[in-house]
FINU-219165 format. One line per field, with one value per residue (C-alpha): y, x, z; residue number from 1; residue in one letter. Coordinates in pm, 1 decimal, always signed. Last residue first. Example, Ala and Ser with C-alpha at 12.3 -4.5 7.8 and 13.67 -1.06 7.14 Angstrom:
<pts>
yy = [-106.0|-450.0]
xx = [+1367.0|+1230.0]
zz = [+714.0|+780.0]
seq = [2|1]
type = [S|A]
</pts>
This chain:
<pts>
yy = [+12408.9|+12524.9|+12626.9|+12995.1|+12932.7|+12783.9|+13108.6|+13173.8|+13379.7|+13164.0|+12856.1|+12955.8|+13305.2|+13139.7|+12953.1|+13277.4|+13474.0|+13198.1|+13155.7|+13536.9|+13441.9|+13089.7|+12972.8|+12637.4|+12494.6|+12226.0|+11877.2|+11819.4|+11512.9|+11613.5|+11428.9|+11614.6|+11396.2|+11321.9|+10953.9|+10788.9|+10775.9|+10437.1|+10436.7|+10503.5|+10820.1|+11028.2|+11389.2|+11645.8|+11804.7|+11785.8|+11505.7|+11591.8|+11290.4|+11274.7|+10895.4|+10689.2|+10629.2|+10275.0|+10126.3|+9824.8|+10002.5|+10312.9|+10620.8|+10876.3|+11239.8|+11471.2|+11672.6|+11656.5|+11363.1|+11541.5|+11267.3|+11261.1|+10874.0|+10648.7|+10544.8|+10186.2|+10087.0|+9731.4|+9535.5|+9378.2|+9130.7|+9064.7|+9402.3|+9602.2|+9700.9|+9907.6|+10259.2|+10422.7|+10740.7|+11098.1|+11330.4|+11576.0|+11548.0|+11270.0|+11402.9|+11176.5|+11194.1|+10822.9|+10568.4|+10436.9|+10085.3|+10060.7|+9788.3|+10059.4|+10418.9|+10604.2|+10979.8|+11255.2|+11416.8|+11444.4|+11182.3|+11208.4|+11029.7|+11086.6|+10724.2|+10506.8|+10422.4|+10059.2|+10007.9|+9672.7|+9910.6|+10274.4|+10509.0|+10887.0|+11082.8|+11298.6|+11254.3|+10997.2|+11173.2|+10971.7|+11007.9|+10612.9|+10322.3|+10298.2|+9959.2|+9886.6|+9523.0|+9524.0|+9860.3|+10202.6|+10419.2|+10788.4|+11003.4|+11269.1|+11111.1|+10977.7|+11145.6|+10915.7|+10950.6|+10583.2|+10330.1|+10225.0|+9845.5|+9693.5|+9436.5|+9690.6|+10053.9|+10294.7|+10650.5|+10869.0|+11141.0|+11193.5|+10919.7|+11084.0|+10850.8|+10915.5|+10554.0|+10291.3|+10139.6|+9780.4|+9682.5|+9375.0|+9562.3|+9943.4|+10123.2|+10488.7|+10736.7|+10902.6|+11105.6|+10829.3|+10962.2|+10754.2|+10819.6|+10457.9|+10204.0|+10047.2|+9661.7|+9499.3|+9128.6|+9155.0|+9458.7|+9837.4|+10007.1|+10365.5|+10568.8|+10821.5|+10876.0|+10644.3|+10831.4|+10667.4|+10773.5|+10396.1|+10159.0|+9981.0|+9601.6|+9437.3|+9051.2|+9125.0|+9347.6|+9705.6|+9864.6|+10211.7|+10372.6|+10356.4|+10406.8|+10754.7|+10915.4|+10618.6|+10726.5|+10430.5|+10408.3|+10026.0|+10042.5|+10220.8|+9931.7|+9655.6|+9851.5|+9892.3|+9517.0|+9401.5|+9638.1|+9522.3|+9174.0|+9229.7|+9443.3|+9168.1|+8917.3|+9111.3|+9168.3|+8786.2|+8712.7|+8942.8|+8798.7|+8466.1|+8121.6|+8199.0|+7961.1|+8042.9|+7798.8|+8035.2|+8194.2|+7884.9|+7937.1|+7655.8|+7384.1|+7069.1|+6806.3|+6502.0|+6144.9|+5840.8|+5495.4|+5233.7|+4990.3|+4913.1|+5102.0|+5374.3|+5436.1|+5446.4|+5673.9|+5924.1|+5903.9|+6017.7|+6371.0|+6358.5|+6362.5|+6204.3|+6396.9|+6305.9|+6644.2|+6495.0|+6215.2|+5864.1|+5949.8|+5656.9|+5654.9|+5307.0|+5371.2|+5683.7|+5464.0|+5230.4|+5490.2|+5694.7|+5412.4|+5322.5|+5694.0|+5742.4|+5995.2|+6363.6|+6583.4|+6945.1|+7044.9|+7253.9|+7015.2|+7175.8|+7141.9|+7363.6|+7109.4|+7256.2|+7125.9|+6771.8|+6812.4|+6973.4|+6669.2|+6703.6|+6635.7|+7005.4|+7065.3|+6787.6|+6502.9|+6405.5|+6063.4|+5866.5|+6074.5|+5951.1|+6148.8|+5855.4|+5915.8|+5913.2|+6190.8|+6359.1|+6644.8|+6889.8|+7027.8|+7379.2|+7565.6|+7784.5|+7688.8|+8013.8|+7962.0|+7806.7|+7520.2|+7380.2|+7053.4|+6949.0|+6588.9|+6265.5|+5920.4|+5607.3|+5769.9|+5682.7|+5953.5|+6088.5|+6079.3|+6271.7|+6521.9|+6601.5|+6650.4|+6888.9|+7099.7|+7131.5|+7236.7|+7494.9|+7641.0|+7675.5|+7914.0|+7903.7|+8253.0|+8174.7|+7866.9|+7861.3|+7617.6|+7319.9|+7090.6|+6728.7|+6604.4|+6277.1|+6073.3|+5853.6|+5529.1|+5643.0|+5336.8|+5429.6|+5775.2|+6054.0|+6214.5|+5976.0|+6115.9|+6428.5|+6272.7|+6075.4|+6403.3|+6576.1|+6259.8|+6299.8|+6689.0|+6645.5|+6566.9|+6847.7|+6701.7|+6701.9|+6685.2|+6779.0|+6715.7|+6988.5|+6906.8|+7161.9|+7268.0|+7657.9|+7718.0|+7724.7|+7728.8|+8075.4|+8104.2|+7720.6|+7739.5|+8060.8|+7889.9|+7573.2|+7782.2|+7973.8|+7643.9|+7480.4|+7743.1|+7492.0|+7182.1|+7215.7|+6968.3|+7113.1|+6845.2|+6905.4|+6586.8|+6608.9|+6840.1|+7099.7|+7163.4|+7519.7|+7602.8|+7470.2|+7803.5|+7961.3|+7733.3|+7829.6|+8209.3|+8161.1|+7989.7|+8318.1|+8482.3|+8793.5|+9165.1|+9136.8|+8872.5|+8799.5|+8568.6|+8291.4|+8019.6|+8066.4|+8000.4|+8309.1|+8310.0|+8476.5|+8431.2|+8354.3|+8115.5|+7877.1|+7828.7|+7715.7|+7396.3|+7259.0|+7393.1|+7102.4|+7116.0|+6778.2|+6737.1|+6478.1|+6410.0|+6158.5|+5935.1|+6029.0|+5840.8]
xx = [+10847.7|+10601.4|+10251.8|+10308.6|+10467.5|+10148.6|+9980.5|+9733.0|+9422.6|+9218.0|+9233.7|+8891.5|+9064.8|+9347.8|+9141.9|+8945.3|+9257.3|+9389.8|+9072.5|+9056.4|+9015.8|+8931.1|+9116.6|+9038.8|+9246.9|+9073.7|+9234.9|+9525.4|+9553.4|+9759.1|+9916.0|+10029.3|+10071.1|+10348.9|+10340.6|+10034.0|+9982.8|+9874.7|+9668.5|+9699.4|+9932.8|+9904.8|+10001.8|+10147.9|+10376.7|+10251.7|+10360.2|+10509.6|+10529.7|+10786.6|+10792.9|+10517.6|+10423.6|+10324.0|+10184.0|+10189.8|+10252.2|+10101.6|+10329.7|+10335.3|+10444.4|+10579.0|+10776.2|+10714.7|+10799.2|+10941.6|+10989.1|+11259.7|+11244.9|+10963.7|+10875.9|+10772.1|+10674.0|+10690.3|+10512.0|+10610.0|+10390.3|+10202.0|+10152.0|+10076.0|+10446.1|+10586.0|+10449.9|+10711.5|+10785.8|+10895.8|+10989.8|+11185.3|+11158.9|+11267.0|+11408.3|+11422.5|+11711.7|+11671.2|+11416.0|+11327.7|+11264.8|+11146.6|+11126.9|+11201.4|+11255.5|+11232.2|+11293.4|+11451.3|+11688.3|+11848.4|+11690.4|+11830.9|+11830.0|+12117.5|+12154.2|+11870.8|+11785.0|+11724.8|+11593.4|+11574.2|+11621.5|+11685.7|+11699.2|+11747.2|+11866.8|+12092.7|+12135.0|+12137.0|+12264.5|+12322.9|+12582.1|+12574.2|+12322.8|+12262.9|+12151.8|+12017.4|+11966.0|+12049.3|+12029.4|+12181.3|+12146.2|+12245.1|+12375.7|+12566.3|+12516.2|+12593.0|+12729.6|+12765.4|+13041.3|+13037.2|+12779.3|+12690.8|+12600.9|+12458.7|+12518.4|+12531.9|+12586.6|+12593.1|+12696.6|+12780.9|+13010.3|+12998.2|+13075.0|+13186.8|+13226.5|+13482.9|+13505.6|+13237.8|+13149.9|+13058.5|+12942.4|+12986.3|+12993.3|+13037.5|+13010.6|+13114.3|+13234.2|+13435.4|+13498.0|+13519.8|+13647.4|+13665.8|+13930.7|+13950.0|+13698.3|+13600.7|+13517.4|+13376.9|+13372.1|+13328.9|+13419.6|+13493.6|+13483.8|+13555.2|+13632.7|+13867.5|+13878.2|+13962.2|+14082.7|+14099.5|+14379.9|+14441.5|+14161.1|+14029.8|+13971.7|+13845.2|+13910.1|+14140.7|+13872.5|+13926.3|+13894.9|+14055.3|+14060.7|+14424.9|+14539.2|+14388.6|+14386.5|+14410.5|+14538.8|+14537.4|+14810.9|+14881.8|+15146.8|+14885.8|+14646.7|+14908.3|+15004.1|+14657.6|+14573.6|+14881.9|+14807.7|+14443.7|+14550.5|+14806.3|+14557.1|+14293.0|+14549.1|+14603.9|+14237.7|+14159.1|+14449.6|+14301.3|+13972.3|+14113.2|+14200.7|+14274.0|+14498.1|+14839.2|+14888.9|+15001.3|+15232.3|+15439.4|+15616.7|+15862.2|+15592.7|+15727.0|+15572.1|+15511.2|+15496.5|+15339.6|+15385.2|+15178.5|+15311.3|+14959.9|+15099.7|+15232.9|+14891.3|+14730.4|+15013.0|+14944.7|+14561.0|+14568.7|+14602.8|+14232.0|+14165.6|+13824.5|+13748.1|+13745.4|+13897.4|+14196.9|+14260.5|+14146.1|+13862.9|+13915.0|+13992.8|+13997.5|+13702.4|+13890.0|+14190.7|+14007.1|+13799.8|+14119.7|+14322.4|+14022.1|+13993.7|+14358.8|+14496.7|+14584.9|+14601.7|+14594.6|+14592.2|+14905.2|+15092.3|+15395.7|+15772.6|+15927.5|+15964.3|+15974.4|+15621.8|+15736.9|+15999.3|+15742.7|+15498.0|+15204.1|+14849.7|+14715.2|+14962.0|+14810.5|+15070.5|+15135.5|+15311.1|+15617.3|+15723.8|+16065.1|+16371.7|+16610.2|+16602.4|+16225.3|+16009.5|+15730.7|+15524.7|+15391.4|+15006.8|+14974.4|+14877.4|+15196.0|+15447.0|+15658.4|+15949.0|+15752.0|+15843.2|+15569.1|+15408.9|+15169.4|+15018.9|+15040.5|+14880.8|+14935.6|+15250.2|+15373.3|+15646.5|+15566.3|+15196.6|+15225.3|+15454.7|+15211.2|+14946.3|+15153.1|+15259.2|+14909.9|+14795.5|+15083.3|+14994.3|+14624.4|+14717.8|+14634.8|+14565.0|+14225.5|+14311.1|+13998.4|+13802.3|+14025.0|+14165.8|+14124.7|+14224.1|+14084.6|+14261.3|+14065.1|+13865.8|+13516.5|+13280.4|+13079.0|+13005.8|+13142.0|+12913.7|+13000.5|+13358.5|+13237.7|+13094.8|+13419.8|+13626.5|+13413.0|+13456.8|+13832.6|+13821.5|+13650.2|+13331.4|+13107.6|+12770.5|+12537.7|+12827.2|+12633.9|+12759.4|+12720.3|+12777.0|+12933.7|+12906.2|+12812.2|+13019.2|+13315.1|+13212.2|+13126.9|+12753.8|+12702.9|+12958.4|+12803.0|+12455.9|+12594.1|+12782.0|+12459.2|+12251.8|+12524.1|+12531.8|+12766.7|+12791.2|+12894.8|+13117.9|+13193.7|+13224.6|+13366.7|+13313.2|+13482.8|+13781.8|+13830.3|+14190.3|+14172.7|+13880.8|+14043.8|+14201.8|+13857.3|+13695.6|+13953.0|+13895.9|+13511.7|+13555.1|+13697.0|+13363.7|+13385.4|+13470.0|+13853.6|+13846.9|+13504.5|+13410.4|+13182.8|+13459.4|+13458.1|+13092.8|+12917.3|+12857.3|+13185.9|+13467.0|+13709.1|+13875.2|+13563.8|+13598.8|+13251.5|+13354.7|+13189.6|+13389.5|+13618.0|+13665.1|+13655.2|+13808.2|+13779.8|+14076.6|+14064.1|+14336.0|+14607.9|+14601.4]
zz = [+15930.2|+15668.3|+15737.4|+15680.8|+15350.6|+15202.7|+15259.0|+15555.4|+15514.3|+15732.7|+15492.6|+15291.9|+15254.8|+15096.4|+14832.3|+14763.4|+14705.5|+14472.7|+14267.4|+14148.8|+13787.0|+13717.9|+13394.6|+13210.4|+12952.7|+12724.5|+12769.4|+12536.9|+12322.0|+12017.5|+11733.0|+11426.6|+11108.5|+10878.8|+10892.5|+11071.7|+11436.2|+11577.2|+11890.5|+12271.0|+12264.3|+12569.3|+12482.4|+12736.1|+12472.3|+12120.2|+11903.1|+11553.9|+11316.5|+11024.1|+11025.8|+11179.4|+11533.8|+11628.8|+11959.5|+12184.6|+12403.1|+12572.4|+12462.7|+12720.1|+12623.9|+12899.1|+12642.0|+12267.7|+12056.4|+11728.3|+11453.3|+11212.3|+11172.8|+11306.6|+11657.1|+11738.3|+12093.8|+12180.8|+12463.6|+12797.4|+12955.4|+13301.5|+13479.7|+13160.1|+13088.1|+12799.5|+12893.7|+12673.1|+12871.1|+12754.1|+13034.1|+12833.6|+12456.3|+12231.6|+11895.1|+11593.8|+11346.1|+11256.4|+11371.7|+11711.2|+11839.2|+12195.1|+12458.4|+12715.1|+12664.3|+13006.7|+12986.1|+13211.6|+12956.9|+12607.6|+12411.9|+12078.2|+11735.0|+11516.3|+11390.0|+11484.5|+11854.7|+11940.4|+12299.4|+12486.9|+12808.0|+12821.7|+13112.6|+13077.4|+13377.0|+13209.8|+12829.6|+12558.8|+12255.0|+11945.4|+11669.8|+11620.2|+11574.7|+11950.6|+12072.9|+12420.6|+12482.7|+12864.9|+13030.6|+12951.2|+13251.5|+13207.1|+13486.6|+13280.3|+13038.5|+12687.9|+12393.1|+12080.9|+11818.7|+11712.4|+11806.8|+12166.2|+12206.5|+12515.2|+12771.8|+13081.8|+13076.5|+13374.6|+13318.5|+13620.6|+13458.1|+13089.6|+12831.9|+12504.1|+12193.3|+11941.7|+11834.4|+11915.9|+12241.2|+12280.5|+12623.3|+12843.5|+13172.8|+13206.0|+13541.8|+13540.8|+13806.0|+13543.3|+13240.1|+12991.1|+12664.2|+12359.4|+12098.7|+11975.3|+12059.3|+12355.8|+12382.2|+12690.0|+12742.5|+13125.4|+13296.2|+13285.1|+13618.2|+13625.6|+13951.4|+13784.8|+13418.8|+13129.1|+12806.9|+12475.1|+12248.0|+12153.3|+12155.9|+12459.9|+12478.7|+12807.5|+12859.5|+13158.5|+13330.9|+13417.4|+13756.4|+13753.5|+14099.7|+14199.3|+13837.3|+13811.7|+13482.3|+13249.6|+12915.7|+12665.0|+12400.9|+12387.5|+12675.0|+12871.2|+12809.1|+12907.4|+13219.2|+13335.0|+13292.3|+13489.3|+13770.9|+13792.8|+13805.3|+14088.0|+14275.7|+14236.8|+14384.7|+14698.5|+14746.7|+14726.8|+14968.3|+15229.7|+15178.7|+15257.1|+15123.0|+14760.8|+14559.5|+14417.3|+14151.6|+13872.6|+14114.4|+14137.5|+13799.8|+13727.1|+13807.9|+13955.2|+13742.6|+13996.3|+13857.0|+14012.4|+13842.5|+14028.4|+14261.9|+14445.9|+14758.0|+14550.8|+14398.8|+14749.3|+14879.7|+14595.0|+14608.9|+14976.7|+14837.0|+14755.0|+15127.2|+15244.1|+15555.1|+15939.0|+16043.1|+16209.3|+15966.3|+15881.6|+15638.6|+15409.5|+15046.1|+14887.6|+14629.0|+14508.2|+14413.7|+14199.2|+14010.1|+13968.4|+13816.3|+13580.6|+13471.8|+13399.4|+13609.2|+13629.6|+13941.7|+14038.6|+14380.8|+14394.7|+14624.9|+14792.6|+14790.2|+15071.0|+15334.2|+15686.7|+15753.2|+15694.0|+15996.3|+16226.3|+16144.8|+15906.5|+15985.2|+15962.2|+15646.3|+15452.9|+15372.3|+15013.0|+14957.8|+14827.4|+14530.3|+14400.6|+14470.5|+14519.7|+14904.0|+14921.9|+14844.2|+15039.1|+14897.0|+15150.5|+15166.2|+15156.7|+15487.0|+15478.1|+15224.5|+15280.7|+15058.4|+14791.6|+14554.2|+14326.7|+14270.6|+13991.3|+14009.3|+13829.8|+13852.0|+13602.1|+13460.2|+13111.5|+13177.3|+12820.3|+12891.9|+13213.5|+13069.1|+12778.3|+13040.0|+13254.1|+12944.3|+12847.4|+13195.3|+13210.9|+12852.5|+12956.3|+13247.4|+13626.3|+13788.2|+13933.7|+14120.6|+14330.6|+14150.0|+14216.8|+13981.0|+13857.8|+13498.3|+13424.6|+13138.8|+12901.8|+12966.3|+12978.1|+12970.8|+13276.7|+13146.5|+13352.1|+13614.9|+13889.8|+13850.0|+13991.4|+14302.5|+14359.4|+14327.7|+14592.9|+14828.3|+14782.0|+14831.6|+15172.7|+15322.3|+15216.3|+15224.1|+14925.2|+14670.6|+14357.6|+14000.0|+13737.5|+13370.7|+13149.5|+12778.4|+12789.5|+12498.3|+12707.4|+13081.2|+13197.1|+13218.4|+13296.9|+13576.9|+13724.2|+13733.0|+13900.6|+14160.4|+14237.6|+14274.9|+14480.0|+14746.2|+14923.7|+14721.0|+14342.2|+14152.6|+13806.0|+13528.4|+13186.2|+12993.3|+12754.5|+12805.8|+12524.6|+12633.4|+12497.6|+12741.6|+13046.6|+13145.6|+13070.8|+13325.9|+13585.3|+13521.2|+13555.4|+13888.4|+14022.4|+13975.2|+13737.8|+13786.7|+13770.0|+14043.5|+14213.3|+14503.0|+14366.7|+14382.5|+14765.1|+14823.1|+14989.8|+15353.2|+15426.9|+15668.8|+15372.0|+15607.5|+15576.5|+15223.4|+15137.0|+14923.5|+14634.6|+14358.0|+14258.4|+13873.1|+13719.2|+13366.5|+13095.0|+12856.2|+12569.4|+12500.3|+12237.9|+11916.8]
seq = [475|474|473|472|471|470|469|468|467|466|465|464|463|462|461|460|459|458|457|456|455|454|453|452|451|450|449|448|447|446|445|444|443|442|441|440|439|438|437|436|435|434|433|432|431|430|429|428|427|426|425|424|423|422|421|420|419|418|417|416|415|414|413|412|411|410|409|408|407|406|405|404|403|402|401|400|399|398|397|396|395|394|393|392|391|390|389|388|387|386|385|384|383|382|381|380|379|378|377|376|375|374|373|372|371|370|369|368|367|366|365|364|363|362|361|360|359|358|357|356|355|354|353|352|351|350|349|348|347|346|345|344|343|342|341|340|339|338|337|336|335|334|333|332|331|330|329|328|327|326|325|324|323|322|321|320|319|318|317|316|315|314|313|312|311|310|309|308|307|306|305|304|303|302|301|300|299|298|297|296|295|294|293|292|291|290|289|288|287|286|285|284|283|282|281|280|279|278|277|276|275|274|273|272|271|270|269|268|267|266|265|264|263|262|261|260|259|258|257|256|255|254|253|252|251|250|249|248|247|246|245|244|243|242|241|240|239|238|237|236|235|234|233|232|231|230|229|228|227|226|225|224|223|222|221|220|219|218|217|216|215|214|213|212|211|210|209|208|207|206|205|204|203|202|201|200|199|198|197|196|195|194|193|192|191|190|189|188|187|186|185|184|183|182|181|180|179|178|177|176|175|174|173|172|171|170|169|168|167|166|165|164|163|162|161|160|159|158|157|156|155|154|153|152|151|150|149|148|147|146|145|144|143|142|141|140|139|138|137|136|135|134|133|132|131|130|129|128|127|126|125|124|123|122|121|120|119|118|117|116|115|114|113|112|111|110|109|108|107|106|105|104|103|102|101|100|99|98|97|96|95|94|93|92|91|90|89|88|87|86|85|84|83|82|81|80|79|78|77|76|75|74|73|72|71|70|69|68|67|66|65|64|63|62|61|60|59|58|57|56|55|54|53|52|51|50|49|48|47|46|45|44|43|42|41|40|39|38|37|36|35|34|33|32|31|30|29|28|27|26|25|24|23|22|21|20|19|18|17|16|15|14|13|12|11|10|9|8|7|6|5|4|3|2|1]
type = [X|X|X|X|X|X|X|X|X|X|X|X|X|X|X|X|X|X|X|X|X|X|X|X|X|X|X|X|X|X|X|X|X|X|X|X|X|X|X|X|X|X|X|X|X|X|X|X|X|X|X|X|X|X|X|X|X|X|X|X|X|X|X|X|X|X|X|X|X|X|X|X|X|X|X|X|X|X|X|X|X|X|X|X|X|X|X|X|X|X|X|X|X|X|X|X|X|X|X|X|X|X|X|X|X|X|X|X|X|X|X|X|X|X|X|X|X|X|X|X|X|X|X|X|X|X|X|X|X|X|X|X|X|X|X|X|X|X|X|X|X|X|X|X|X|X|X|X|X|X|X|X|X|X|X|X|X|X|X|X|X|X|X|X|X|X|X|X|X|X|X|X|X|X|X|X|X|X|X|X|X|X|X|X|X|X|X|X|X|X|X|X|X|X|X|X|X|X|X|X|X|X|X|X|X|X|X|X|X|X|X|X|X|X|X|X|X|X|X|X|X|X|X|X|X|X|X|X|X|X|X|X|X|X|X|X|X|X|X|X|X|X|X|X|X|X|X|X|X|X|X|X|X|X|X|X|X|X|X|X|X|X|X|X|X|X|X|X|X|X|X|X|X|X|X|X|X|X|X|X|X|X|X|X|X|X|X|X|X|X|X|X|X|X|X|X|X|X|X|X|X|X|X|X|X|X|X|X|X|X|X|X|X|X|X|X|X|X|X|X|X|X|X|X|X|X|X|X|X|X|X|X|X|X|X|X|X|X|X|X|X|X|X|X|X|X|X|X|X|X|X|X|X|X|X|X|X|X|X|X|X|X|X|X|X|X|X|X|X|X|X|X|X|X|X|X|X|X|X|X|X|X|X|X|X|X|X|X|X|X|X|X|X|X|X|X|X|X|X|X|X|X|X|X|X|X|X|X|X|X|X|X|X|X|X|X|X|X|X|X|X|X|X|X|X|X|X|X|X|X|X|X|X|X|X|X|X|X|X|X|X|X|X|X|X|X|X|X|X|X|X|X|X|X|X|X|X|X|X|X|X|X|X|X|X|X|X|X|X|X|X|X|X|X|X]
</pts>
């Protein structure tokens, strides 16, 4: 029986070379923080426990880890003071049960291109080699700031030296340490206890584990990964932008090969987990992110922001649509300039027009809200027409309340529905009505004030103001 695998993701650093106050692992690639990609790569391994070490902006990093970890199963360890990767790994290992005797995988949260297959191959090789400590290396023409792998004449790994501490001869070496390690828990605990901050910045280096293991006669194995690009870290905003461009280009190629038209490749920002059906058209300046799924024959005109949405076949999204965490049924017409917020569900054949905002709103098949309305915390039946300027007054200053509107209703312009309130089927509501109480099915609802007319009022008003018209006072 293979030993259990636990994982530690190092995500405590600020990333000073990013020149940003934001924690490095929270910078986004493909519309999600880069730590999300690392956690997704770990998912097929089902590590237990899975520990994320947070430090700088710890609360925000912890929230992202819990959001994107497979099944939300993650433990967060804190590194109060950032004293190096070795200290971060020690903080992470403290979150393991004292009796854990399996293998511990350690990797950095800024390896967004790493793939599950590479990790699986690495773990299998470690076990075949019966190694006590293993790490992944790679060959680079320009090794830059990566730590260098030192080997003896026989090719055995001797140590890893950080670039800042390396000699010119060591810097000339092309084999680098990727920052991915695997060790038996007992070996890791003992080696971490021996780390000392005897280096230029006074930090605890995780790379020193190799020399410590060799000193104790333990078996050290390095898997030289054939694809170094998977282990490219992000150390600057320039590198972040370059990787973003690579991801976008790969996604766009995949979609076009599947029959999707992308009008402007330079301004299409589509996430890797997004699905788009054939014969759909993505216009310029469009972002489709998260776990969005777009059906066949969908037309997205442009300047749209879509995240975690489901869009049915044959929909038409006009310019300026924003939609998040919602479901749009087939053959809907949305926009221009519509805002569909979290919890919106359109059954299909709906029209949500210009300057309409929805939130936690369910619209039945064929229901329309063509312009200038707010529909929040609302359930609406089928074939109902929502007039211009209709508002569901859902918030009392403390709580949100539900508005229910039936099928085949005609809600007149400038109507306010003060929740909680219910309107039955086949109701006509006159324009300018304020609905405070339940309206039974088949009724006409009117709350007009009597209209008053005062003949000659305008002339008297102007006389009292010296005969000036409103235009005379304009600038």
